[in-house]
N, C-alpha and C positions, 0 to 999 in steps of 0.2 A: 198775235194770232193772225197777221196777215195771211190769207191764202188757207187758213185752217179749213173753212167751211168747205172749201173745194176739195181739199185732201179726205174729206170723208163721205164725199159723193153726192152732194146736194145738186137736185137737178133744178136748173133755174131757166134754161133756154125756153122750155114751154110756156113761160109767162108773158114773154115779150107779146105784146097786143093786146093782152087781157085787160079788163076793168081795174083801174088803180084801188078799188077798194078788195077786191079778189086778190091781186097781187099782194097787198100787204098783209093781209091775214095769212095767204100761203108761204110768204117768206118768212114770218115768225114762226110758224108750224114747223117748215121745212129745216130751218135753221137749228131749231131746238132739237127736232128728230134727228138730225144727222149728227150733232156733237153730243147728244146725251148717250150716243152709243157707247162712247168712251168711259170706262168706270171712273176714271179720275174727275170726270165732270159732273159737278153735283145738280146745276140748274144753269139756265140763261135767264136774264131777267133785264129789265130798262130798255126795252127794245126802243129807238126812236128812228122815226123815217124824216127825209129831207127830200122832196120830189125837184129835180131841176131838169124842165123840159122832157128828154126821152130816158132819165135816168133816176134811179132811186138810189139814194145813199142811206146804208142801213147802219146803224152804231147800236151797240149792246153789250151788256155785262157777261163775261162767263165765270161762274162760281167754280173753282176746282178745289180738290182736298188739299191743295197748298195756298190758297189765296184766290184773289179776283183779277181779271185781265179784261182791258176794253178792247172790242174788236170792232172793225168797219168791214162793210161790203159793199162795193158799188154794183148796181143791177141795172142792164139795159132793160127798158119797157117799149 
């Protein structure tokens, strides 16, 4: 699923410089909203956030109609 979130048009640039708690909640909401537009995706779960200086690494599980996929996204903060 590398690049999958970007393919669905999730906007992340406006999160740069925002408080980290806000970024984390928005990332989860925006990723879920973007990916669940696809009828094959049933849910998004198991979000995990790792903060490294000016980046957040997000990992999550995408539950589809054919199984589960692990995905990772790196976001500048």
